[in-house]
NUDREN-965818 format. One line per field, with one value per residue: x, y, z negated of N, C-alpha, C in turn; residue number from 0. Coordinates in steps of 0.2 Angstrom, whole numbers, plus 5000, padded with zeros to 4 digits. Atoms other than C-alpha are relative to their C-alpha. Example, Ala and Ser with C-alpha at 12.3 -4.5 7.8 and 13.67 -1.06 7.14 Angstrom:
BEGIN
n.u	(5004;4996) .
n.v	(4994;4994) .
n.w	(5000;5001) .
ca.u	(5062;5068) .
ca.v	(4978;4995) .
ca.w	(4961;4964) .
c.u	(5004;4996) .
c.v	(5006;5005) .
c.w	(5000;4997) .
seq	(0;1) .
//
This chain:
BEGIN
n.u	(5003;5002;5005;5006;5002;5003;5006;5005;5002;5005;5007;5004;4998;5005;5000;4994;5001;5005;4998;4996;5004;5003;4995;4998;5006;5000;4994;5002;5005;4997;4996;5005;5003;4995;4999;5007;5000;4994;5002;5006;4998;4996;5005;5005;5001;4998;4996;5005;5001;4994;5000;5005;4997;4996;5004;5003;4994;4999;5006;5000;4994;5001;5006;4997;4996;5004;5004;4995;4998;5006;5000;4994;5002;5005;4997;4996;5005;5002;5007;5000;5006;4998;4995;5003;5003;4995;4998;5005;5000;4994;5001;5004;4995;4995;5004;5001;4994;4996;5005;4997;4997;5005;5003;4995;5000;5007;5000;4996;5003;5005;4996;4998;5006;5004;4996;4999;4994;4995;4993;4998;5005;4998;5006;4999;5003;4999;4996;4994;5000;4994;5000;5000;4995;5001;5006;4999;5006;5003;4999;4998;4994;5000;4994;5001;4995;4994;4997;5003;5004;5006;5003;5007;5003;5006;5006;5000;5002;5007;5001;4994;5001;4995;4998;4997;5006;5001;4994;4999;5000;4995;5003;4996;5003;4995;5004;4996;5003;5005;4997;4997;5004;5002;5001;4993;4997;5004;4998;4993;5001;5003;4995;4994;5002;5001;4993;4999;5002;4994;4995;5004;5005;5006;5005;5005;5004;4998;5003;5005;5001;5007;5000;5001;5005;5002;4998;5000;4997;4993;4998;5004;4998;5000;4999;4998;5001;4997;5002;4994;5001;5002;4995;4994;5001;4995;4995;5003;5001;4993;4997;5004;4998;4993;5001;5003;4995;4996;5003;5000;4994;4999;5004;5000;5006;4999;5004;5003;4996;5002;4996;4993;4998;4998;4993;4998;4999;4994) .
n.v	(5003;4995;4997;5004;4999;4994;5001;5005;4996;4994;5003;5003;4997;5000;5007;5001;4996;5004;5006;4998;4998;5007;5004;4996;5001;5007;5001;4997;5004;5006;4998;4998;5007;5003;4996;5002;5007;5002;4997;5004;5007;4998;4999;5005;5002;5007;5002;5001;4993;4998;5004;4997;4994;5002;5003;4994;4996;5004;5000;4993;4999;5003;4996;4993;5002;5001;4994;4995;5003;4999;4993;4998;5002;4995;4994;5001;5001;5007;5001;5003;5005;5007;5003;5003;5006;5005;5002;5005;5007;5003;5002;5007;5005;5001;5003;5007;5003;4999;5001;5001;4994;4996;5003;4999;4993;4998;5003;4996;4994;5003;5002;4994;4996;5004;5000;5007;5000;4995;5002;5002;5005;5008;5003;5006;5001;5006;5004;4997;4995;4996;4992;4996;4995;4995;5000;4997;4999;5006;5005;4999;5003;5002;5002;5003;5000;5003;4996;5002;4995;5003;4995;5002;4995;4998;5004;5006;4998;5000;5000;4998;5000;4995;5001;4994;4996;5001;5002;5007;5001;5004;5003;5005;5003;5004;5004;5001;5005;4997;4996;4994;4994;4997;4993;4997;5001;4996;4993;4999;5000;4994;4995;5001;5001;4993;4998;5002;4995;4996;5004;5003;4995;5003;5001;4995;5000;5005;5006;5000;5007;5001;5003;5007;5001;5006;5003;5007;5004;5000;4994;4994;4997;4993;4998;4993;4998;4994;4998;4998;4999;5006;5005;4998;5003;5006;4997;4997;5006;5003;4995;5000;5006;4999;4996;5004;5004;4996;4999;5007;5001;4995;5000;5007;5003;5007;5002;5007;5006;5000;4995;5002;5005;5006;5001;5006;5005;5004) .
n.w	(5006;5004;4997;5001;5007;5000;4996;5004;5006;4998;4998;5006;5006;5005;5003;5004;5006;5003;5003;5006;5006;5002;5004;5006;5004;5002;5005;5006;5003;5003;5006;5005;5002;5004;5006;5004;5002;5005;5006;5002;5003;5006;5006;5000;5006;5000;4994;4995;4997;4996;4994;4996;4997;4995;4994;4997;4996;4994;4996;4998;4995;4993;4997;4997;4994;4994;4998;4997;4994;4995;4999;4996;4993;4998;4998;4993;4995;4999;5002;5006;5001;4997;5005;5006;4997;4999;5007;5003;4997;5003;5007;5000;4999;5005;5006;4999;5000;5007;5004;5007;5002;5002;5005;5006;5001;5003;5007;5004;5003;5004;5006;5003;5002;5004;5006;5002;5004;4999;5001;5007;5002;4999;4997;4997;4994;4997;5005;5001;5005;5000;5001;4994;4999;4995;4996;4994;4996;4998;5005;5007;5002;5007;5002;5006;5005;4997;4995;4994;4997;4995;4996;4998;4996;5003;4997;5003;5007;5001;5007;5004;5007;5002;5007;5003;5001;5007;5005;5002;5008;5003;5006;5003;5006;5004;5005;5006;5004;5004;5006;4997;5002;4994;5001;5000;4993;4995;5002;4998;4993;4998;5001;4996;4993;4997;4998;4994;4995;4998;4995;4994;4997;4997;5005;4999;5007;5004;5001;5006;5004;5000;5006;5000;4995;5000;5006;4998;5005;5001;5002;4999;4994;4999;4993;4999;4993;4997;4993;4996;4993;4996;4999;5004;5007;5002;5004;5006;5004;5003;5006;5006;5004;5003;5006;5005;5002;5005;5007;5003;5002;5005;5006;5002;4998;4997;4995;5001;4997;4993;4997;5001;4995;5003;5000;4997;5005;4998) .
ca.u	(5035;5034;5023;5011;5010;5006;4992;4985;4985;4976;4963;4959;4964;4947;4947;4964;4960;4944;4953;4966;4953;4944;4960;4964;4946;4948;4965;4957;4942;4953;4965;4950;4942;4958;4960;4941;4942;4959;4952;4936;4946;4957;4941;4931;4923;4927;4936;4919;4917;4935;4932;4916;4926;4939;4926;4917;4934;4937;4919;4920;4937;4932;4916;4926;4938;4925;4915;4931;4936;4918;4919;4936;4930;4914;4925;4935;4919;4916;4898;4895;4878;4886;4900;4888;4879;4895;4900;4884;4886;4904;4898;4885;4899;4911;4897;4893;4911;4917;4902;4912;4922;4907;4899;4914;4914;4895;4897;4911;4900;4886;4899;4905;4888;4880;4894;4897;4915;4929;4948;4955;4939;4941;4929;4927;4923;4921;4929;4944;4946;4957;4960;4954;4969;4963;4946;4950;4938;4936;4942;4945;4961;4962;4977;4976;4986;4998;5002;4992;4985;4968;4961;4942;4934;4919;4907;4912;4907;4890;4891;4902;4904;4911;4919;4923;4905;4904;4916;4923;4921;4936;4931;4940;4933;4944;4938;4946;4943;4929;4941;4946;4940;4930;4926;4945;4950;4937;4942;4961;4956;4945;4960;4973;4964;4959;4978;4978;4970;4987;4996;4981;4973;4962;4952;4936;4927;4933;4940;4925;4925;4908;4911;4905;4896;4895;4896;4902;4907;4925;4925;4919;4919;4924;4922;4930;4926;4932;4925;4939;4941;4935;4945;4958;4951;4964;4978;4967;4962;4980;4984;4969;4974;4992;4985;4974;4988;4999;4986;4984;5002;5004;4990;4992;4975;4972;4964;4951;4957;4948;4960;4976;4985;4988;5006;5016;5016;5032) .
ca.v	(5128;5144;5151;5136;5138;5156;5152;5138;5150;5164;5152;5143;5156;5156;5137;5137;5150;5141;5125;5133;5140;5123;5115;5128;5126;5107;5108;5120;5108;5093;5101;5108;5090;5083;5096;5093;5074;5074;5086;5075;5059;5068;5073;5058;5051;5033;5023;5020;5039;5040;5025;5034;5050;5041;5032;5049;5057;5043;5044;5063;5063;5052;5062;5079;5071;5065;5081;5091;5079;5081;5100;5102;5091;5102;5117;5110;5106;5088;5082;5079;5070;5057;5055;5052;5039;5031;5031;5023;5009;5007;5007;4993;4983;4985;4981;4965;4960;4966;4960;4954;4970;4980;4968;4969;4988;4990;4977;4987;5002;4992;4986;5003;5012;4997;4998;4979;4982;4995;4995;4987;4977;4958;4949;4932;4929;4912;4904;4915;4926;4941;4960;4971;4980;4988;4991;4994;4998;4980;4970;4968;4963;4952;4948;4934;4930;4919;4933;4925;4938;4934;4945;4944;4952;4961;4951;4936;4944;4937;4934;4942;4939;4955;4952;4971;4978;4972;4971;4954;4947;4941;4929;4919;4907;4899;4886;4887;4875;4878;4884;4899;4916;4922;4939;4943;4935;4945;4961;4959;4955;4970;4980;4973;4969;4987;4990;4980;4994;5004;4989;4983;4998;4985;4984;4994;4990;4981;4969;4966;4952;4945;4935;4918;4911;4893;4881;4863;4848;4851;4870;4888;4896;4914;4923;4938;4947;4961;4970;4971;4977;4965;4949;4955;4945;4931;4942;4950;4933;4927;4943;4941;4923;4928;4941;4928;4916;4929;4932;4913;4911;4926;4923;4904;4900;4883;4878;4864;4847;4850;4865;4856;4847;4829;4824;4811;4795;4788) .
ca.w	(5173;5164;5177;5176;5157;5159;5172;5161;5145;5155;5162;5146;5134;5126;5124;5117;5104;5099;5097;5086;5075;5074;5069;5056;5049;5049;5040;5027;5024;5022;5010;5000;5000;4994;4980;4974;4974;4965;4952;4951;4948;4935;4925;4929;4913;4918;4932;4941;4944;4950;4962;4968;4971;4981;4992;4995;5000;5013;5020;5021;5029;5043;5046;5047;5059;5070;5070;5074;5088;5096;5093;5102;5117;5118;5119;5134;5143;5140;5139;5121;5123;5135;5122;5108;5119;5123;5104;5100;5112;5106;5088;5092;5100;5086;5073;5082;5084;5066;5057;5042;5041;5040;5028;5016;5017;5013;4999;4992;4991;4983;4970;4966;4965;4957;4943;4944;4937;4936;4937;4921;4918;4914;4926;4933;4951;4959;4943;4944;4928;4928;4926;4940;4946;4961;4971;4989;5003;5008;4993;4975;4967;4951;4941;4928;4912;4922;4934;4948;4960;4969;4982;4985;5000;4994;5005;4995;4978;4975;4956;4943;4925;4917;4900;4897;4895;4877;4862;4857;4839;4830;4817;4804;4791;4777;4765;4747;4733;4720;4706;4717;4709;4724;4718;4715;4732;4741;4732;4737;4755;4756;4751;4762;4778;4783;4784;4800;4810;4810;4819;4830;4840;4848;4832;4835;4818;4803;4798;4786;4773;4775;4759;4754;4769;4765;4750;4754;4744;4747;4744;4747;4764;4766;4783;4789;4805;4816;4832;4845;4863;4876;4876;4863;4848;4848;4842;4829;4822;4820;4810;4799;4795;4792;4779;4771;4770;4761;4748;4745;4743;4732;4720;4720;4727;4734;4750;4751;4756;4773;4776;4771;4786;4782;4777;4786;4776;4784) .
c.u	(4997;4994;4993;4997;4996;4993;4995;4998;4994;4993;4996;5002;4994;4999;5005;4999;4995;5003;5005;4996;4997;5005;5002;4994;5000;5005;4998;4995;5003;5004;4995;4997;5005;5001;4994;5000;5005;4998;4994;5002;5004;4995;4995;5000;5002;5003;4995;4999;5006;5000;4995;5003;5005;4997;4997;5005;5001;4994;5000;5006;4999;4995;5003;5004;4996;4996;5005;5002;4994;5000;5005;4998;4994;5003;5003;4995;4998;4992;4999;4994;5002;5005;4997;4997;5005;5003;4995;5000;5007;4999;4996;5005;5005;4996;4998;5007;5004;4995;5002;5003;4995;4996;5004;5000;4993;4999;5004;4996;4994;5003;5002;4994;4996;5004;5001;5007;5004;5007;5001;4995;5002;4994;5002;4996;5002;5005;5007;4999;5006;4998;4999;5005;4999;4993;5001;4993;4997;5001;5002;5006;5000;5006;4998;5006;5006;5003;4998;4996;4995;4997;4993;4997;4993;4994;5000;4997;4992;4998;5006;4998;5005;5000;5001;4994;4998;5006;5000;5000;5006;4997;5004;4997;5005;4996;5005;4996;4995;5003;5002;4995;4998;5000;5007;5003;4997;5002;5007;5000;4997;5005;5005;4998;4999;5007;5002;4999;5006;5004;4996;4995;4994;4994;4995;4996;5003;5008;4996;5000;4993;4998;4998;4994;4997;5003;5000;5002;5007;5002;4995;5003;5000;5001;5002;4999;5002;4997;5006;4998;4999;5006;5007;4999;5005;5005;4998;4999;5006;5002;4996;5002;5007;4999;4997;5005;5005;4997;4999;5006;5002;4997;4999;4993;5001;4994;4996;5004;4999;5005;5007;5002;5003;5008;5002;5002;5006;5005) .
c.v	(5005;5004;4996;5001;5007;5000;4996;5004;5005;4997;4997;5003;5000;4993;4998;5003;4997;4994;5001;5001;4994;4996;5003;4999;4993;4999;5003;4995;4994;5001;5002;4993;4996;5003;4998;4993;4999;5003;4996;4994;5001;5001;4995;4997;4992;4998;4999;5007;5002;4996;5003;5006;4999;4998;5006;5004;4996;5001;5007;5002;4998;5004;5007;4999;4999;5006;5005;4998;5002;5008;5002;4997;5004;5006;4999;4997;4993;4999;4996;4995;4994;4997;4997;4994;4995;4998;4996;4993;4997;4998;4993;4994;4998;4997;4993;4996;5000;5000;4999;5006;5005;4998;5001;5008;5002;4996;5003;5006;4998;4999;5006;5004;4996;4999;4993;5000;5006;4998;4999;4996;4993;4997;4993;4999;4993;4996;5003;5006;5004;5007;5003;5005;5005;4998;5003;5000;4993;4994;5002;4996;4998;4997;4996;5000;4997;5003;4998;5006;4997;5006;4998;5005;5001;4997;4994;5000;4999;5000;5002;5000;5006;5000;5007;5005;5000;4999;4993;5000;4996;4997;4994;4997;4995;4997;4999;4995;5004;5004;5007;5006;5004;5007;5004;4999;5005;5007;5002;5000;5006;5006;5000;5000;5006;5003;4998;5005;5004;4996;4997;5005;4997;4999;5006;5001;4994;5000;5001;4993;4999;4997;4993;4998;4993;4996;4992;4996;5001;5007;5006;5003;5007;5002;5007;5001;5007;5001;5002;5002;4994;4995;5001;4997;4995;5003;5002;4994;4997;5005;4999;4993;5000;5004;4995;4995;5003;5001;4993;4998;5004;4999;4993;4997;4994;4999;4993;4995;5000;5005;4998;4995;4994;4999;4993;4995;4996;5003) .
c.w	(4996;5003;4999;4993;4999;5003;4996;4994;5003;5002;4995;4994;4995;4996;4995;4993;4995;4997;4994;4994;4997;4996;4994;4995;4997;4995;4993;4996;4997;4994;4994;4997;4996;4993;4995;4998;4995;4993;4997;4997;4994;4994;5000;4993;4999;5007;5005;5003;5004;5006;5005;5004;5006;5006;5004;5004;5007;5005;5003;5005;5007;5003;5002;5006;5006;5003;5004;5007;5005;5001;5005;5007;5003;5003;5007;5005;5001;4998;4994;4999;5003;4995;4995;5002;5000;4993;4997;5002;4997;4993;4999;5002;4995;4994;5001;4999;4993;4995;4992;4997;4997;4994;4993;4998;4996;4993;4995;4997;4995;4993;4996;4997;4995;4993;4998;4995;5002;5000;4992;4996;5000;5003;5002;5006;5003;4995;4999;4995;5000;4999;5007;5000;5005;5004;5006;5004;5002;4995;4993;4998;4993;4998;4993;4995;5002;5005;5007;5003;5005;5003;5003;5005;4997;5002;4997;4993;5000;4993;4996;4993;4997;4992;4996;4998;4993;4996;4999;4992;4998;4993;4997;4993;4997;4994;4994;4995;4995;4994;5002;4997;5006;5000;5001;5007;5005;4999;5003;5008;5003;5000;5005;5008;5004;5003;5007;5006;5002;5005;5006;5002;5003;4996;5001;4993;4996;4999;4994;4997;4999;4993;5000;5005;5000;4994;5002;4994;4999;4998;5002;5006;5000;5007;5000;5008;5002;5007;5003;5007;5003;5001;4996;4993;4997;4995;4993;4995;4997;4995;4994;4996;4997;4993;4994;4997;4995;4993;4997;4997;4994;4994;4998;5001;5003;5005;4999;5004;5008;5004;5000;5005;4996;5000;5003;4995;5001;4995) .
seq	(0;1;2;3;4;5;6;7;8;9;10;11;12;13;14;15;16;17;18;19;20;21;22;23;24;25;26;27;28;29;30;31;32;33;34;35;36;37;38;39;40;41;42;43;44;45;46;47;48;49;50;51;52;53;54;55;56;57;58;59;60;61;62;63;64;65;66;67;68;69;70;71;72;73;74;75;76;77;78;79;80;81;82;83;84;85;86;87;88;89;90;91;92;93;94;95;96;97;98;99;100;101;102;103;104;105;106;107;108;109;110;111;112;113;114;115;116;117;118;119;120;121;122;123;124;125;126;127;128;129;130;131;132;133;134;135;136;137;138;139;140;141;142;143;144;145;146;147;148;149;150;151;152;153;154;155;156;157;158;159;160;161;162;163;164;165;166;167;168;169;170;171;172;173;174;175;176;177;178;179;180;181;182;183;184;185;186;187;188;189;190;191;192;193;194;195;196;197;198;199;200;201;202;203;204;205;206;207;208;209;210;211;212;213;214;215;216;217;218;219;220;221;222;223;224;225;226;227;228;229;230;231;232;233;234;235;236;237;238;239;240;241;242;243;244;245;246;247;248;249;250;251;252;253;254;255;256;257;258;259;260;261;262;263;264;265) .
//
């Protein structure tokens, strides 16, 4: 056995050495690719750039492995031209039989480079609204507020509603009676509402007291708005209403009859 190994090494010494060198070069390239893409993802300005870096890493990894395999086979005397023709035929057969797989992968590339959505975006696909928690090679994973996970193959994603590309508007309108000192109430609200920013980091701008926005037979309408992160306006609206209520109770202001809930007559 030892003699056979010696003879084999002596006969194929050049091929063995070249194969080892190719293997070392391949290992260095793959390690370098991993380091570069990892650093690129850490420094990425947004999640889209991170997704693109990850996708390019996968594509380049497969390409390097394929080239290394072909190079090693060429060193050992295999006919590379015939192998390439064979791989081409195999690729055609796989392409025909795995049409959906290829369609999903290509659609995923279009989604990432087209910037349809990113991880953490709130989107709606085929009537399902949720947060993008992962973008895989073939599929996108959405998680809604009820904790339901929905997985969409990229080939199924024909229309997308992205709720995260623009800020949401929190709006609160309150109607007080005509005897309310409006200027005084507005001044108090302008003093207290900005304090909400410390407790609600989702507030991007405001809250702003727009002032008197309508005058009706039953009272005066005061409107307050705030710009928030996407889909996070509801909690801010509740906080604004709470501050307004505190001011009304503290100062003895009165809501219009339209704002007062009816009493139970029983």
